[in-house]
C-alpha positions as CSV (number, residue, x, y, z in Angstrom):
1,M,-70.0,-53.1,87.0
2,I,-66.9,-53.4,85.1
3,D,-67.0,-52.1,81.5
4,Y,-65.0,-54.8,79.7
5,R,-65.7,-53.3,76.3
6,S,-64.2,-49.9,77.2
7,R,-61.1,-51.6,78.8
8,W,-60.5,-53.7,75.7
9,Q,-60.7,-50.6,73.5
10,R,-58.3,-48.8,75.7
11,R,-55.9,-51.7,75.5
12,R,-56.3,-51.9,71.8
13,R,-55.6,-48.1,71.4
14,R,-52.4,-48.5,73.5
15,K,-51.2,-51.5,71.5
16,T,-51.9,-49.6,68.3
17,K,-49.8,-46.6,69.6
18,V,-46.9,-48.9,70.5
19,R,-47.0,-50.6,67.2
20,W,-46.9,-47.2,65.3
21,V,-44.0,-46.1,67.6
22,I,-42.1,-49.3,66.8
23,I,-42.8,-48.9,63.1
24,G,-41.9,-45.2,63.1
25,G,-38.7,-45.9,64.9
26,A,-37.8,-48.8,62.5
27,A,-38.5,-46.5,59.5
28,L,-36.3,-43.7,61.0
29,L,-33.5,-46.2,61.6
30,A,-33.9,-47.6,58.0
31,A,-33.7,-44.0,56.7
32,A,-30.6,-43.3,58.8
33,I,-28.9,-46.4,57.4
34,F,-30.0,-45.6,53.8
35,I,-28.7,-42.0,54.2
36,A,-25.3,-43.3,55.7
37,I,-24.9,-45.7,52.8
38,A,-25.8,-43.1,50.2
39,L,-23.3,-40.7,51.8
40,L,-20.6,-43.3,51.6
41,S,-21.4,-44.4,48.1
42,R,-22.7,-41.2,46.7
43,H,-20.1,-40.9,43.9
44,S,-21.5,-41.5,40.5
45,V,-20.5,-44.0,37.7
46,V,-18.9,-42.0,35.0
47,W,-18.8,-44.8,32.4
48,R,-19.2,-48.5,31.9
49,Y,-17.5,-50.7,29.3
50,H,-19.2,-54.1,28.4
51,P,-16.9,-56.4,26.6
52,L,-17.9,-58.7,23.8
53,L,-16.5,-61.7,25.8
54,R,-16.6,-62.3,29.5
55,G,-13.3,-62.6,31.3
56,V,-11.3,-60.9,34.1
57,P,-10.0,-57.5,33.0
58,Y,-6.4,-56.5,33.7
59,F,-5.5,-52.9,32.6
60,T,-2.9,-50.1,32.8
61,A,-3.5,-46.4,32.5
62,D,-1.1,-44.4,30.2
63,A,-1.4,-41.0,28.4
64,G,-5.2,-40.8,28.8
65,K,-5.7,-44.3,27.6
66,L,-6.7,-47.5,29.3
67,L,-4.9,-50.7,27.9
68,V,-6.9,-53.7,28.8
69,A,-6.3,-57.4,28.5
70,W,-9.0,-59.8,29.5
71,S,-8.6,-63.4,30.6
72,S,-10.8,-64.3,27.6
73,G,-7.9,-63.4,25.3
74,M,-9.2,-59.9,24.1
75,V,-7.2,-56.7,24.1
76,R,-8.7,-53.2,23.8
77,T,-7.6,-49.6,24.2
78,L,-10.2,-47.3,25.8
79,E,-10.3,-43.5,26.3
80,L,-9.8,-43.1,30.0
81,A,-12.2,-40.1,30.2
82,T,-15.2,-41.7,28.3
83,G,-14.6,-45.5,28.1
84,R,-15.0,-45.4,24.4
85,E,-12.8,-47.8,22.2
86,A,-9.8,-46.1,20.9
87,G,-7.7,-48.8,19.2
88,L,-6.6,-52.5,19.4
89,V,-10.2,-53.2,18.5
90,E,-9.5,-56.1,16.2
91,Y,-6.9,-58.0,18.4
92,A,-8.3,-61.2,20.1
93,R,-6.6,-64.6,20.5
94,P,-8.0,-67.9,22.0
95,F,-5.7,-67.8,25.0
96,A,-5.9,-66.1,28.3
97,F,-4.1,-63.0,29.7
98,W,-3.6,-63.1,33.4
99,A,-1.8,-59.9,34.3
100,A,-1.9,-56.2,33.3
101,P,0.1,-55.1,30.3
102,A,3.2,-52.8,30.4
103,I,3.4,-49.9,27.9
104,S,6.6,-48.2,26.5
105,S,7.9,-46.8,23.2
106,G,4.5,-47.4,21.5
107,L,4.3,-51.0,22.5
108,V,1.9,-52.9,24.7
109,V,3.7,-56.0,26.2
110,V,1.7,-58.7,27.8
111,G,2.2,-62.4,28.8
112,S,-0.4,-65.2,28.2
113,D,-1.1,-68.7,29.2
114,D,0.0,-70.1,25.8
115,F,3.6,-69.6,27.1
116,H,4.3,-66.4,25.1
117,V,5.2,-62.8,25.8
118,Q,3.8,-60.6,23.1
119,A,4.3,-57.0,22.0
120,L,1.5,-55.1,20.1
121,S,1.5,-51.7,18.5
122,V,-0.3,-49.2,20.5
123,K,-1.6,-47.5,17.4
124,T,-2.6,-50.5,15.2
125,G,-2.8,-53.4,17.5
126,K,-0.7,-55.4,15.2
127,L,1.7,-58.1,16.7
128,R,5.2,-56.7,16.5
129,W,6.8,-59.7,18.1
130,K,6.2,-62.7,20.4
131,Y,8.7,-64.8,22.4
132,R,7.9,-68.3,23.7
133,T,8.9,-69.3,27.2
134,G,8.7,-72.7,28.8
135,G,5.5,-72.2,30.7
136,S,2.4,-70.0,31.2
137,V,3.3,-66.3,31.7
138,L,1.1,-65.0,34.6
139,A,3.3,-62.2,35.8
140,R,3.1,-58.7,34.7
141,P,6.0,-57.5,32.6
142,V,8.4,-54.7,33.8
143,I,9.9,-52.4,31.1
144,D,13.2,-50.4,31.9
145,R,15.9,-49.2,29.6
146,E,14.4,-50.7,26.5
147,Q,14.3,-54.1,28.1
148,V,11.4,-56.4,29.2
149,L,11.8,-58.4,32.5
150,I,9.1,-61.0,33.0
151,G,8.8,-64.3,34.7
152,S,7.2,-67.6,33.7
153,S,5.8,-70.6,35.3
154,D,8.7,-72.6,33.9
155,G,10.8,-71.0,36.8
156,Y,12.8,-68.6,34.6
157,L,13.0,-64.8,34.7
158,Y,13.4,-63.5,31.1
159,C,15.1,-60.4,30.0
160,L,14.1,-59.4,26.4
161,D,15.0,-56.5,24.0
162,L,11.9,-54.3,23.8
163,P,12.0,-53.3,20.1
164,T,12.7,-56.8,18.9
165,G,11.7,-59.4,21.5
166,V,15.2,-61.0,21.2
167,L,16.4,-62.9,24.3
168,I,19.1,-61.0,26.2
169,W,19.4,-63.6,29.1
170,K,17.3,-65.9,31.1
171,T,17.9,-67.1,34.8
172,D,16.6,-70.1,36.6
173,C,14.9,-69.0,39.8
174,A,14.1,-72.6,41.0
175,G,10.3,-71.9,41.3
176,Q,7.4,-70.6,39.3
177,I,7.1,-66.9,39.0
178,A,3.6,-65.3,39.3
179,G,4.4,-61.8,40.4
180,A,6.3,-58.9,38.8
181,A,10.0,-58.3,39.4
182,A,11.5,-55.2,41.0
183,L,14.6,-53.3,40.0
184,V,17.0,-51.8,42.5
185,G,19.9,-50.2,40.7
186,D,21.5,-53.0,38.7
187,I,19.9,-55.8,40.8
188,V,16.6,-57.5,39.8
189,V,14.5,-59.2,42.7
190,V,11.6,-61.6,42.0
191,G,9.7,-64.0,44.2
192,T,8.7,-67.6,43.4
193,T,5.9,-70.0,44.4
194,A,8.5,-72.2,45.8
195,G,9.0,-69.6,48.7
196,R,12.2,-67.8,47.5
197,L,13.3,-64.2,46.8
198,V,15.9,-64.3,44.1
199,G,18.3,-61.5,43.3
200,I,19.8,-61.3,39.7
201,D,22.4,-59.2,38.2
202,R,20.6,-56.9,35.7
203,G,23.4,-56.9,33.1
204,T,24.5,-60.5,33.0
205,G,21.5,-62.4,34.4
206,R,23.7,-64.1,37.0
207,R,22.0,-65.2,40.1
208,L,23.3,-63.2,43.1
209,F,21.3,-64.6,46.1
210,M,18.4,-66.7,47.1
211,V,16.5,-66.0,50.3
212,G,13.8,-68.4,51.6
213,T,10.4,-67.4,52.9
214,E,7.9,-69.6,54.8
215,A,5.4,-69.9,51.9
216,A,4.7,-69.1,48.2
217,V,5.4,-65.6,47.0
218,M,2.6,-64.7,44.5
219,G,2.6,-61.0,44.7
220,P,4.7,-58.3,42.9
221,A,8.0,-57.1,44.3
222,L,8.4,-53.3,44.6
223,A,11.4,-51.1,45.2
224,I,11.1,-48.7,48.0
225,E,14.5,-47.2,48.6
226,D,18.0,-47.1,46.9
227,H,18.7,-50.6,48.0
228,T,15.5,-52.1,49.5
229,V,12.6,-54.2,48.0
230,T,9.4,-55.2,49.6
231,V,7.3,-58.2,48.6
232,G,4.4,-60.0,50.2
233,C,4.1,-63.6,50.9
234,D,1.5,-66.2,51.6
235,D,2.8,-66.6,55.1
236,G,1.1,-63.4,56.0
237,R,4.4,-61.4,56.1
238,Q,5.6,-58.4,54.0
239,Y,9.4,-59.0,53.4
240,M,11.8,-56.0,53.4
241,L,14.9,-57.0,51.6
242,D,18.2,-55.1,51.5
243,V,19.7,-56.3,48.2
244,Y,23.2,-55.7,49.6
245,K,22.5,-57.6,52.8
246,P,19.9,-60.1,51.7
247,Q,20.2,-62.4,54.5
248,Q,19.2,-59.6,57.0
249,C,15.7,-59.6,55.7
250,R,13.1,-57.9,57.9
251,T,9.3,-58.6,57.9
252,I,6.0,-56.9,58.7
253,E,3.4,-59.2,60.3
254,V,0.0,-58.6,58.5
255,G,-1.7,-61.9,58.2
256,G,-3.7,-63.6,55.3
257,L,-2.4,-63.8,51.8
258,L,-0.4,-60.8,50.6
259,R,-0.7,-60.8,46.9
260,L,-1.9,-57.3,46.2
261,Q,0.3,-54.4,45.0
262,P,1.7,-52.5,48.0
263,I,1.8,-48.7,47.9
264,V,5.0,-46.8,48.8
265,D,5.7,-43.1,49.2
266,N,8.6,-41.2,50.8
267,E,7.6,-41.9,54.3
268,H,5.1,-44.8,54.4
269,I,4.4,-48.3,53.2
270,Y,0.8,-49.4,52.8
271,V,0.1,-53.3,52.6
272,A,-3.2,-55.1,52.1
273,S,-4.0,-58.7,53.0
274,S,-6.6,-60.7,51.2
275,S,-8.2,-61.2,54.5
276,G,-9.3,-57.5,54.5
277,R,-6.6,-56.0,56.7
278,I,-4.7,-52.9,55.6
279,V,-1.5,-51.9,57.5
280,A,0.4,-48.6,57.2
281,T,4.0,-48.4,58.5
282,D,7.0,-46.0,58.3
283,I,9.3,-46.5,55.3
284,E,11.6,-48.8,57.2
285,G,8.7,-51.1,58.1
286,T,9.5,-51.0,61.8
287,S,6.7,-48.8,63.3
288,Q,3.1,-49.3,62.6
289,L,1.1,-46.0,62.0
290,W,-2.5,-47.5,61.7
291,E,-4.4,-50.6,60.6
292,R,-7.9,-51.0,59.2
293,D,-9.8,-54.3,59.0
294,L,-12.5,-54.0,56.3
295,G,-14.0,-57.4,57.3
296,T,-14.2,-58.7,53.7
297,V,-12.0,-60.4,51.2
298,L,-9.9,-58.0,49.2
299,T,-9.5,-58.9,45.6
300,A,-8.1,-55.9,43.7
301,G,-5.8,-53.0,44.4
302,L,-4.1,-51.3,46.1
303,A,-4.3,-48.1,44.1
304,A,-3.7,-44.6,45.4
305,D,-3.9,-40.8,44.9
306,D,-2.6,-38.1,47.1
307,E,-5.3,-38.6,49.8
308,C,-6.6,-42.0,49.6
309,L,-5.9,-45.7,49.1
310,Y,-8.3,-47.7,46.9
311,V,-9.2,-51.3,47.2
312,G,-11.7,-53.7,45.7
313,T,-13.6,-56.5,47.4
314,L,-15.2,-59.8,46.7
315,T,-18.6,-58.3,47.7
316,G,-18.5,-55.8,45.0
317,R,-17.3,-52.7,46.9
318,V,-14.6,-50.2,46.3
319,F,-13.4,-48.5,49.4
320,A,-11.4,-45.2,49.6
321,I,-9.3,-45.0,52.7
322,S,-7.4,-42.1,54.2
323,R,-3.7,-42.6,53.8
324,H,-3.2,-40.5,56.9
325,S,-5.6,-42.1,59.4
326,G,-6.9,-45.3,57.9
327,T,-10.6,-44.1,58.1
328,I,-13.0,-44.9,55.2
329,R,-13.6,-41.8,53.3
330,H,-15.9,-43.2,50.6
331,R,-17.4,-46.5,49.5
332,W,-19.0,-47.6,46.2
333,E,-21.4,-50.5,45.8
334,L,-21.0,-52.4,42.5
335,P,-23.1,-55.3,41.2
336,Q,-20.2,-57.8,40.8
337,P,-17.0,-58.7,42.6
338,V,-14.2,-56.3,42.0
339,V,-11.3,-58.4,40.4
340,G,-8.4,-57.9,38.1
341,S,-7.1,-54.3,38.1
342,L,-7.9,-51.1,39.9
343,V,-6.3,-47.8,38.9
344,V,-6.6,-44.2,39.9
345,S,-6.2,-41.5,37.4
346,G,-7.1,-37.9,38.0
347,E,-10.6,-37.8,39.4
348,L,-11.4,-41.4,38.3
349,V,-11.2,-44.7,40.0
350,V,-11.3,-47.5,37.4
351,A,-12.3,-50.9,38.5
352,G,-12.6,-54.4,36.7
353,L,-15.7,-56.6,37.6
354,A,-15.9,-60.3,37.5
355,D,-18.3,-60.4,34.6
356,G,-15.6,-58.5,32.5
357,Q,-17.2,-55.0,32.8
358,I,-14.8,-52.0,33.5
359,V,-16.4,-49.2,35.6
360,A,-15.1,-45.7,36.1
361,L,-16.2,-44.0,39.3
362,S,-15.8,-40.3,40.1
363,T,-14.0,-39.3,43.3
364,V,-15.5,-35.9,43.2
365,N,-18.2,-35.2,45.7
């Protein structure tokens, strides 16, 4: 006679064992994933700064300070090591800042969407001068030789005297300017949203050349050699422009929108696309060394130290990527999209978040 009860009990015990094996395997897998994430994001938050007003933060590190301008119209100076306020605590205006400030000779220079370029005292936060352009100022200023070079949405590049804010010259670039200009010797190069790269004589403001691109240029220009400038374009190409042979412009195919700051050293160029792709080439831009696709939208960076590139994403992550191989060295998980500015100073990576916070992360294991 068949003992159905014993058979049923044996089957039940087998099913229970299988269930516990599956549960145990799942637990081990979850633990392994948790450990991997913890190892990648194990670096601690050193400090956080919560602003009084929400807004996208744009900042520049200088002499142990962090000079911050928010899109809400607030400006602050923070101690880079601690995040504590250190000056400019009373300066706020009802207009937006949309680019990081530049600092020189005790002045913080920043553009705003009320059409003005303004200079504030680093020590007191008082307005030293302001100059009105014909449109919103969305580009980051460039300071060199006691002069401020800054573009406006009115299509002009302005050269202002740093101590006084007096206009030295302005040049029509035939298109709105959203990115910072670059200096190569006595030639200034700037891109426009109309799809042009414009070369200007630094001394006189005379327009020297105009090179067309396939789409808008929204990112900053950057000098990479004695006579070469690189600038990203919304056509997915990084342009390499010889200022003495502008019509012989070379390009690096990257894809996506190229609006982030490229990184250049003596041997390499590192370019990041908003689509998540990072490409490293030789200094000529002719030979690709490596590429890395992070699979997410890049919204802040690039920043760099001797070992790594740093980039922020729409998903709230900051990645540290090896400059030599393109491998992911570290990863931080943050509660908000990383937007605005991203800088590296010493053993800190400082990131701006979509809710206006600024977070300092340690690069030390």
